[in-house]
Each structure stands twice: as C-alpha cells, then as structure tokens.
C-alpha positions as a Python dict, from the first residue, in 0.01 Angstrom:
ca = {
    (1, 'M'): (0, 0, 0),
    (2, 'Y'): (-209, -105, -298),
    (3, 'I'): (-182, -477, -369),
    (4, 'I'): (-289, -638, -697),
    (5, 'I'): (-311, -1017, -724),
    (6, 'G'): (-260, -1104, -1090),
    (7, 'Q'): (-61, -950, -1372),
    (8, 'G'): (-287, -992, -1673),
    (9, 'A'): (-476, -725, -1866),
    (10, 'A'): (-693, -614, -1570),
    (11, 'G'): (-412, -614, -1314),
    (12, 'T'): (-163, -431, -1534),
    (13, 'S'): (-424, -177, -1645),
    (14, 'A'): (-506, -111, -1279),
    (15, 'A'): (-140, -80, -1180),
    (16, 'R'): (-75, 178, -1452),
    (17, 'T'): (-385, 373, -1350),
    (18, 'L'): (-295, 365, -981),
    (19, 'R'): (50, 499, -1054),
    (20, 'R'): (-89, 772, -1279),
    (21, 'L'): (-346, 885, -1019),
    (22, 'D'): (-138, 831, -706),
    (23, 'Q'): (239, 857, -736),
    (24, 'A'): (305, 834, -362),
    (25, 'T'): (141, 513, -241),
    (26, 'P'): (340, 193, -311),
    (27, 'V'): (191, -48, -566),
    (28, 'T'): (275, -419, -542),
    (29, 'M'): (168, -684, -794),
    (30, 'I'): (181, -1053, -702),
    (31, 'T'): (169, -1330, -962),
    (32, 'D'): (250, -1698, -945),
    (33, 'E'): (385, -1684, -1300),
    (34, 'P'): (755, -1618, -1368),
    (35, 'D'): (677, -1432, -1692),
    (36, 'Y'): (587, -1064, -1704),
    (37, 'F'): (268, -932, -1866),
    (38, 'Y'): (218, -1098, -2205),
    (39, 'S'): (-59, -1155, -2459),
    (40, 'R'): (-237, -1486, -2399),
    (41, 'I'): (-399, -1472, -2741),
    (42, 'D'): (-51, -1513, -2892),
    (43, 'L'): (16, -1848, -2722),
    (44, 'P'): (-113, -2077, -3000),
    (45, 'D'): (86, -1873, -3253),
    (46, 'I'): (400, -1925, -3046),
    (47, 'I'): (339, -2300, -3074),
    (48, 'G'): (298, -2255, -3449),
    (49, 'A'): (628, -2060, -3464),
    (50, 'K'): (462, -1740, -3587),
    (51, 'Y'): (604, -1553, -3289),
    (52, 'E'): (892, -1595, -3050),
    (53, 'P'): (789, -1593, -2682),
    (54, 'A'): (961, -1257, -2625),
    (55, 'E'): (745, -1098, -2896),
    (56, 'S'): (429, -1156, -2691),
    (57, 'E'): (557, -960, -2392),
    (58, 'L'): (358, -640, -2350),
    (59, 'Q'): (524, -497, -2040),
    (60, 'G'): (846, -632, -1898),
    (61, 'A'): (1048, -591, -1579),
    (62, 'E'): (1206, -263, -1684),
    (63, 'A'): (872, -102, -1772),
    (64, 'F'): (720, -197, -1437),
    (65, 'R'): (1033, -75, -1258),
    (66, 'D'): (1023, 260, -1444),
    (67, 'L'): (665, 308, -1323),
    (68, 'G'): (769, 238, -966),
    (69, 'I'): (559, -80, -946),
    (70, 'T'): (696, -367, -737),
    (71, 'C'): (642, -710, -895),
    (72, 'R'): (653, -1022, -681),
    (73, 'M'): (705, -1280, -955),
    (74, 'G'): (655, -1653, -912),
    (75, 'E'): (489, -1605, -573),
    (76, 'R'): (151, -1745, -476),
    (77, 'V'): (-106, -1586, -248),
    (78, 'T'): (-259, -1860, -33),
    (79, 'A'): (-505, -1656, 173),
    (80, 'I'): (-671, -1317, 206),
    (81, 'H'): (-757, -1187, 554),
    (82, 'P'): (-1009, -902, 502),
    (83, 'G'): (-1043, -831, 874),
    (84, 'E'): (-668, -776, 908),
    (85, 'K'): (-634, -626, 559),
    (86, 'T'): (-347, -863, 477),
    (87, 'V'): (-266, -1124, 216),
    (88, 'E'): (-66, -1435, 300),
    (89, 'L'): (195, -1585, 68),
    (90, 'A'): (292, -1950, 30),
    (91, 'N'): (616, -1883, 223),
    (92, 'G'): (414, -1760, 523),
    (93, 'E'): (485, -1390, 468),
    (94, 'R'): (198, -1148, 521),
    (95, 'L'): (161, -818, 338),
    (96, 'S'): (-69, -537, 452),
    (97, 'Y'): (-283, -343, 205),
    (98, 'S'): (-491, -27, 212),
    (99, 'K'): (-681, -141, -99),
    (100, 'L'): (-668, -480, -270),
    (101, 'L'): (-752, -576, -628),
    (102, 'L'): (-829, -935, -724),
    (103, 'A'): (-727, -972, -1090),
    (104, 'T'): (-685, -1347, -1062),
    (105, 'G'): (-814, -1422, -1412),
    (106, 'S'): (-922, -1766, -1528),
    (107, 'L'): (-804, -2124, -1498),
    (108, 'P'): (-824, -2391, -1769),
    (109, 'I'): (-1086, -2656, -1704),
    (110, 'R'): (-937, -3003, -1663),
    (111, 'P'): (-1213, -3257, -1726),
    (112, 'T'): (-1176, -3576, -1524),
    (113, 'I'): (-1157, -3807, -1825),
    (114, 'L'): (-1021, -4149, -1738),
    (115, 'G'): (-642, -4133, -1780),
    (116, 'W'): (-618, -3751, -1783),
    (117, 'Q'): (-312, -3754, -1556),
    (118, 'A'): (-93, -3942, -1806),
    (119, 'Q'): (231, -3785, -1926),
    (120, 'G'): (158, -3608, -2253),
    (121, 'V'): (-171, -3446, -2148),
    (122, 'H'): (-151, -3066, -2176),
    (123, 'V'): (-354, -2752, -2118),
    (124, 'L'): (-272, -2411, -2263),
    (125, 'W'): (-317, -2097, -2056),
    (126, 'T'): (27, -1977, -1946),
    (127, 'M'): (358, -1911, -2117),
    (128, 'A'): (516, -2198, -1924),
    (129, 'Q'): (248, -2435, -2053),
    (130, 'T'): (304, -2305, -2405),
    (131, 'L'): (676, -2379, -2391),
    (132, 'A'): (612, -2726, -2248),
    (133, 'L'): (362, -2802, -2522),
    (134, 'S'): (604, -2676, -2789),
    (135, 'R'): (882, -2899, -2656),
    (136, 'A'): (650, -3201, -2656),
    (137, 'A'): (549, -3128, -3016),
    (138, 'E'): (912, -3150, -3129),
    (139, 'S'): (916, -3528, -3084),
    (140, 'A'): (548, -3606, -3150),
    (141, 'T'): (391, -3710, -3477),
    (142, 'S'): (23, -3692, -3382),
    (143, 'A'): (-204, -3511, -3136),
    (144, 'V'): (-566, -3500, -3026),
    (145, 'V'): (-720, -3171, -2914),
    (146, 'V'): (-1025, -3211, -2691),
    (147, 'G'): (-1258, -2917, -2752),
    (148, 'A'): (-1327, -2722, -3072),
    (149, 'G'): (-1366, -2375, -2927),
    (150, 'L'): (-1153, -2084, -3043),
    (151, 'I'): (-845, -2188, -2845),
    (152, 'G'): (-882, -2556, -2935),
    (153, 'L'): (-897, -2483, -3307),
    (154, 'K'): (-602, -2243, -3293),
    (155, 'I'): (-394, -2501, -3104),
    (156, 'A'): (-488, -2769, -3357),
    (157, 'L'): (-393, -2544, -3649),
    (158, 'A'): (-64, -2454, -3481),
    (159, 'L'): (28, -2820, -3426),
    (160, 'A'): (-75, -2911, -3782),
    (161, 'S'): (150, -2634, -3915),
    (162, 'R'): (439, -2811, -3743),
    (163, 'G'): (364, -3126, -3938),
    (164, 'L'): (171, -3323, -3675),
    (165, 'K'): (-133, -3529, -3763),
    (166, 'V'): (-404, -3356, -3560),
    (167, 'T'): (-761, -3450, -3470),
    (168, 'V'): (-1003, -3219, -3287),
    (169, 'V'): (-1280, -3389, -3090),
    (170, 'E'): (-1585, -3184, -2986),
    (171, 'K'): (-1877, -3340, -2798),
    (172, 'L'): (-2123, -3074, -2915),
    (173, 'P'): (-2255, -3086, -3273),
    (174, 'R'): (-2043, -2804, -3420),
    (175, 'V'): (-1712, -2626, -3384),
    (176, 'M'): (-1698, -2307, -3174),
    (177, 'P'): (-2041, -2395, -3029),
    (178, 'R'): (-2054, -2096, -2792),
    (179, 'Q'): (-1911, -1844, -3034),
    (180, 'I'): (-2080, -1889, -3374),
    (181, 'D'): (-2394, -2040, -3528),
    (182, 'D'): (-2438, -2352, -3743),
    (183, 'T'): (-2385, -2180, -4078),
    (184, 'A'): (-2065, -2007, -3968),
    (185, 'A'): (-1946, -2331, -3808),
    (186, 'Q'): (-1978, -2516, -4139),
    (187, 'R'): (-1757, -2259, -4309),
    (188, 'I'): (-1499, -2265, -4029),
    (189, 'T'): (-1493, -2646, -4030),
    (190, 'K'): (-1425, -2649, -4404),
    (191, 'A'): (-1140, -2400, -4363),
    (192, 'V'): (-986, -2589, -4070),
    (193, 'T'): (-999, -2926, -4245),
    (194, 'G'): (-844, -2757, -4546),
    (195, 'K'): (-541, -2690, -4327),
    (196, 'G'): (-500, -3062, -4258),
    (197, 'V'): (-688, -3090, -3926),
    (198, 'N'): (-937, -3374, -3883),
    (199, 'V'): (-1253, -3251, -3707),
    (200, 'M'): (-1489, -3482, -3517),
    (201, 'V'): (-1804, -3318, -3376),
    (202, 'G'): (-2081, -3478, -3177),
    (203, 'T'): (-1817, -3710, -3036),
    (204, 'E'): (-1689, -3751, -2682),
    (205, 'V'): (-1350, -3867, -2559),
    (206, 'R'): (-1421, -4158, -2324),
    (207, 'A'): (-1066, -4217, -2198),
    (208, 'I'): (-703, -4126, -2252),
    (209, 'L'): (-495, -4434, -2322),
    (210, 'S'): (-140, -4476, -2196),
    (211, 'R'): (147, -4720, -2163),
    (212, 'D'): (406, -4691, -1886),
    (213, 'G'): (238, -4364, -1784),
    (214, 'A'): (273, -4195, -2126),
    (215, 'V'): (-11, -4112, -2368),
    (216, 'T'): (-63, -4359, -2653),
    (217, 'G'): (-405, -4247, -2777),
    (218, 'V'): (-764, -4164, -2690),
    (219, 'Q'): (-1079, -4373, -2685),
    (220, 'V'): (-1369, -4206, -2858),
    (221, 'E'): (-1713, -4352, -2916),
    (222, 'G'): (-1656, -4690, -3077),
    (223, 'A'): (-1292, -4636, -3175),
    (224, 'E'): (-938, -4568, -3061),
    (225, 'R'): (-722, -4295, -3209),
    (226, 'P'): (-347, -4326, -3152),
    (227, 'C'): (-153, -4012, -3055),
    (228, 'E'): (142, -3905, -2841),
    (229, 'M'): (-14, -3579, -2718),
    (230, 'V'): (-354, -3476, -2587),
    (231, 'V'): (-444, -3109, -2539),
    (232, 'M'): (-742, -3028, -2318),
    (233, 'A'): (-912, -2718, -2457),
    (234, 'V'): (-1262, -2742, -2310),
    (235, 'G'): (-1273, -2391, -2172),
    (236, 'V'): (-1176, -2184, -1870),
    (237, 'K'): (-1342, -2085, -1544),
    (238, 'P'): (-1303, -1774, -1324),
    (239, 'N'): (-1032, -1815, -1062),
    (240, 'V'): (-1239, -1741, -751),
    (241, 'E'): (-1102, -1978, -485),
    (242, 'L'): (-904, -1714, -292),
    (243, 'A'): (-1208, -1487, -278),
    (244, 'K'): (-1442, -1768, -178),
    (245, 'A'): (-1212, -1885, 101),
    (246, 'A'): (-1197, -1528, 233),
    (247, 'G'): (-1576, -1509, 259),
    (248, 'I'): (-1614, -1272, -37),
    (249, 'E'): (-1938, -1312, -231),
    (250, 'V'): (-1895, -1532, -539),
    (251, 'G'): (-2138, -1635, -814),
    (252, 'R'): (-1994, -1758, -1142),
    (253, 'G'): (-1720, -1505, -1076),
    (254, 'I'): (-1632, -1269, -792),
    (255, 'T'): (-1942, -1053, -750),
    (256, 'V'): (-1878, -682, -805),
    (257, 'D'): (-2086, -368, -836),
    (258, 'A'): (-2047, -99, -1102),
    (259, 'R'): (-1743, 38, -915),
    (260, 'Q'): (-1576, -309, -924),
    (261, 'Q'): (-1619, -326, -545),
    (262, 'T'): (-1662, -674, -398),
    (263, 'S'): (-1872, -760, -93),
    (264, 'A'): (-1564, -697, 126),
    (265, 'A'): (-1454, -348, 224),
    (266, 'D'): (-1153, -212, 31),
    (267, 'I'): (-1135, -520, -193),
    (268, 'Y'): (-1205, -490, -565),
    (269, 'A'): (-1209, -738, -853),
    (270, 'A'): (-1164, -694, -1228),
    (271, 'G'): (-1114, -893, -1546),
    (272, 'D'): (-1192, -1257, -1614),
    (273, 'A'): (-1247, -1336, -1246),
    (274, 'A'): (-1516, -1069, -1196),
    (275, 'E'): (-1891, -1113, -1235),
    (276, 'C'): (-2053, -782, -1320),
    (277, 'L'): (-2387, -641, -1430),
    (278, 'D'): (-2425, -623, -1809),
    (279, 'P'): (-2550, -267, -1876),
    (280, 'L'): (-2728, -383, -2194),
    (281, 'T'): (-2918, -685, -2064),
    (282, 'G'): (-2935, -623, -1689),
    (283, 'S'): (-2810, -976, -1620),
    (284, 'R'): (-2495, -1073, -1432),
    (285, 'V'): (-2215, -1194, -1659),
    (286, 'V'): (-1845, -1275, -1668),
    (287, 'P'): (-1745, -1101, -1995),
    (288, 'A'): (-1391, -1248, -2001),
    (289, 'I'): (-1269, -1036, -2292),
    (290, 'W'): (-960, -818, -2314),
    (291, 'P'): (-1115, -468, -2359),
    (292, 'V'): (-1349, -526, -2065),
    (293, 'A'): (-1059, -639, -1844),
    (294, 'V'): (-864, -324, -1929),
    (295, 'E'): (-1161, -96, -1859),
    (296, 'Q'): (-1252, -273, -1537),
    (297, 'G'): (-892, -243, -1417),
    (298, 'E'): (-904, 131, -1479),
    (299, 'V'): (-1239, 167, -1303),
    (300, 'A'): (-1124, -36, -1002),
    (301, 'A'): (-801, 164, -972),
    (302, 'S'): (-986, 495, -988),
    (303, 'N'): (-1213, 391, -701),
    (304, 'M'): (-917, 254, -505),
    (305, 'V'): (-766, 604, -498),
    (306, 'G'): (-1102, 765, -413),
    (307, 'I'): (-1209, 887, -757),
    (308, 'D'): (-1565, 771, -820),
    (309, 'S'): (-1592, 573, -1141),
    (310, 'E'): (-1833, 316, -1285),
    (311, 'F'): (-1801, 41, -1542),
    (312, 'K'): (-2054, 118, -1816),
    (313, 'S'): (-1971, -88, -2122),
    (314, 'G'): (-1908, -463, -2129),
    (315, 'L'): (-2045, -529, -2476),
    (316, 'A'): (-1952, -883, -2574),
    (317, 'M'): (-1721, -853, -2873),
    (318, 'N'): (-1472, -1089, -3033),
    (319, 'A'): (-1248, -1031, -3333),
    (320, 'V'): (-1034, -1327, -3435),
    (321, 'E'): (-901, -1513, -3737),
    (322, 'I'): (-939, -1889, -3784),
    (323, 'A'): (-764, -2073, -4068),
    (324, 'G'): (-730, -1746, -4257),
    (325, 'I'): (-1094, -1642, -4212),
    (326, 'P'): (-1158, -1324, -4008),
    (327, 'L'): (-1452, -1337, -3768),
    (328, 'V'): (-1624, -1064, -3566),
    (329, 'S'): (-1912, -1118, -3324),
    (330, 'I'): (-2073, -838, -3125),
    (331, 'G'): (-2355, -850, -2873),
    (332, 'D'): (-2627, -1116, -2865),
    (333, 'F'): (-2582, -1264, -3213),
    (334, 'E'): (-2762, -1585, -3112),
    (335, 'G'): (-3083, -1404, -3021),
    (336, 'Q'): (-3379, -1486, -2797),
    (337, 'P'): (-3724, -1630, -2875),
    (338, 'G'): (-3920, -1372, -3072),
    (339, 'D'): (-3614, -1198, -3215),
    (340, 'E'): (-3584, -1149, -3589),
    (341, 'V'): (-3272, -1302, -3745),
    (342, 'L'): (-3145, -1185, -4084),
    (343, 'T'): (-2866, -1367, -4268),
    (344, 'S'): (-2676, -1350, -4595),
    (345, 'G'): (-2356, -1493, -4736),
    (346, 'S'): (-2169, -1671, -5008),
    (347, 'G'): (-1848, -1872, -5016),
    (348, 'S'): (-1660, -1827, -4688),
    (349, 'S'): (-1840, -1500, -4610),
    (350, 'Y'): (-2147, -1487, -4389),
    (351, 'R'): (-2339, -1223, -4196),
    (352, 'R'): (-2604, -1262, -3925),
    (353, 'I'): (-2800, -974, -3768),
    (354, 'V'): (-3028, -1015, -3466),
    (355, 'L'): (-3307, -762, -3412),
    (356, 'R'): (-3546, -715, -3122),
    (357, 'G'): (-3818, -501, -3266),
    (358, 'N'): (-3623, -244, -3467),
    (359, 'T'): (-3327, -254, -3227),
    (360, 'V'): (-3000, -417, -3333),
    (361, 'R'): (-2903, -669, -3063),
    (362, 'G'): (-2613, -855, -3222),
    (363, 'V'): (-2404, -914, -3532),
    (364, 'L'): (-2185, -1199, -3655),
    (365, 'C'): (-1960, -1139, -3955),
    (366, 'L'): (-1743, -1408, -4110),
    (367, 'G'): (-1499, -1357, -4397),
    (368, 'D'): (-1617, -1016, -4511),
    (369, 'I'): (-1607, -812, -4191),
    (370, 'R'): (-1647, -470, -4350),
    (371, 'Q'): (-1884, -247, -4152),
    (372, 'A'): (-1888, -492, -3858),
    (373, 'G'): (-1769, -213, -3630),
    (374, 'V'): (-2034, 27, -3758),
    (375, 'I'): (-2312, -226, -3703),
    (376, 'G'): (-2159, -311, -3366),
    (377, 'S'): (-2186, 52, -3262),
    (378, 'Q'): (-2560, 23, -3320),
    (379, 'V'): (-2564, -267, -3075),
    (380, 'A'): (-2376, -65, -2815),
    (381, 'R'): (-2612, 231, -2856),
    (382, 'Q'): (-2927, 15, -2873),
    (383, 'A'): (-3007, 196, -3197),
    (384, 'E'): (-3314, 143, -3409),
    (385, 'V'): (-3296, 106, -3788),
    (386, 'D'): (-3540, 205, -4062),
    (387, 'D'): (-3471, -90, -4293),
    (388, 'A'): (-3294, -374, -4112),
    (389, 'S'): (-3273, -591, -4426),
    (390, 'L'): (-3001, -361, -4559),
    (391, 'L'): (-2772, -448, -4269),
    (392, 'V'): (-2703, -800, -4394),
    (393, 'S'): (-2572, -665, -4724),
    (394, 'P'): (-2202, -575, -4745),
    (395, 'H'): (-2317, -264, -4935),
    (396, 'F'): (-2580, -141, -4691),
    (397, 'N'): (-2670, 228, -4692),
    (398, 'F'): (-2535, 406, -4383),
    (399, 'A'): (-2822, 653, -4412),
    (400, 'S'): (-3058, 373, -4308),
    (401, 'L'): (-2924, 391, -3954),
    (402, 'V'): (-3101, 631, -3717),
    (403, 'D'): (-3063, 693, -3347),
    (404, 'S'): (-3300, 525, -3107),
}
C-alpha cells in the first residue's frame, strides 16, 4: 500500500499520479484536518466574505472516492517506523506501507510573545482556523495583525472589509520584507492604508494584554493599542517533526534528492515540508510554492511506482494581488553583490530587473505586470539579453531577447 501523510497540493498531486500510474495498489491518504483538499490562498478571502468555504474546495470526498483513494480524515500520525515500514496513528493503529510520502506541509509560527495564549489570539493556516477567526470577527470591533507579510496584509484587508479597525505591526522596516523591495513596499503600503488599514513598520509587539483571559490589546514600543483580536501572521515553518523523530535527515525541511527520495528507504517527501536542490542556484531551498508542490508530488509518485523521474524546476515565482494591485516576482529579484539592478515605474506601477552579467536572474513587477511571464521565462532559461535596459520598459522589444 502507498501511504501519503498530508492532503495539500503535493499530497493530492501525488495521489492522483499514483492512481494514474498504478491502478492496482491501494492508496491511502492520512490528514489530521477534517476538510478535504482546498485552496489555502483563499482563506483570507473567506474571512472577507469574497468566497464561501465550499468554493475553496478543490477535490472533495466524492472525487477521491471515484479515484479509488482512501482518505483517513481527522486522523493524526504520531510516529513513523522505517525499519518496520509502518506508520502509527494517535489511536494506536499501525498501517503498513510499501512506499510512503511525507507531504506534511507547513505549520504557522507562534512567537512566544508575553500573553500569546490569551483567548482571542489566532493564527491562519487551516479551514478550521479560518472559520474560528471569522466567528470571532463577528463580535469584534478592532484587531491587530502581527506581521506584514503577504498573508498578514491579506488578513488585515479582509478584516477591514468587515468594518473592523485594523492595525498591522511589522518589526522589520517595510511591509512584505521577504517578498518585495523598498520601492514596491512603499506603493503597497499606500494602497493598504488606502483601504483603511493602519500600518506600523519597524515596530515590535512586546506583549498581548488581556483581562479575565481574553485579549484587550497589545503593547507596542512605548504605547498600548486596544483590540479584541490578535492574529499572528509571522510566517510558517516546514512540518518536519515526524521525519526528525523517525531518524530521517532534516535541514530546514526534510532533505530530499532530485527524485524526492529522503534519507530513508522507500520514504519520499514533497511540497512545503521538503528541502530540495535549487537547479538554478545549486543551493538547498524550501520553495514552499504551489506549482513546485504539485510537480514534486508528481515526481515523488512516479518514483514510488518505479518510474525514474527528477524534479528539475523550482523557480521561485509568486503572483498575487494586494489591495487591488497585482504583483509578480520571479527568481532572485533581490540580487547579490555585483549584480546590476534596473528599475522603472510611475504611480502604483514598478518594475525591477536583476542581471548577473547579461543573464536575467530575477524580475519584480508591480501594478503593470504585462510581459512578466515572458521576462520570467528568461530567468528560467538563464537567458542572456542584448540590451537589458529595454526590459524595465513596459514596451520593451521582444527581439532584444536572445538565447544564452
């Protein structure tokens, strides 16, 4: 039997691939969530009432059943025994596997701020957490979001759209500090504040204040801000504890080779929990993006059935919209010492190109995202360009691009 722990993008992609390549061997998926495969990127929009929870479901019980995939919902794996080739569930049951895939995803980081266990402190990563946060927002008038990354800003905007007074607190000096540069951050901040969200950067939450166990506010540097809700949005980390406890090699994520094979025989890993080799840079990374999770799930499944396959892409790419402004980042848009950085922009639009020699290494497009995909393809191909200055113009000449 093939066993998959996790039912996100990587796990579901692998399950589909296993069933397509091997229709005889049983496939069992185990997840501690009660909800079937859904889109996590929709969760803030569910809070903002743009979508109903059911609209985010991508593959439900009937679809899994039609594929002949057994889903063990709401069940938690507590241990993996590689020597016995079994997994152990919280109820004590053990299941045997021929091949095992760890698609355990990520977990939200819960910083140990004084008072973080008070009632009214939330994180957002699962559908259940989304529904709990939505219910809390029904009776709240104000909220503080700790962290101004992509998820933090989207949560803040969603709560503000419901009429709450919302403040975002970010300890680093700009919003989305790991996803955009200073110039883009200024434009995003202006758009977010225009939607009624107060943004505080370069500021740290010192403590969460409470009365009778319930949140009453937060203490920031030199001031107190009253609120009834606090949302921790300071990032996520690979969920590697099961693998680590089983003696499987772990770095930032579960270490895998190009075939998604872990250090343990017949055990694979894919998606946000996996640490792989970046084909472009040669460094080990945890890409943690949807297309990579899907591809890694397919690669892992192919190798699980004995069809040799390697993961060859992994280009970092994000395409999102914040406060009505579309944003696309591809590759190393921050750059390294010695790289050439070209920029242009006006109004809410901005473009940044990073070059190493004549090779395009990364692109960041904000507002006007035309040709972002075309420039991004140059990053993926490590292409050289004749006249790189044309790339920062929204009207660049496609003939200027040549193969490396």
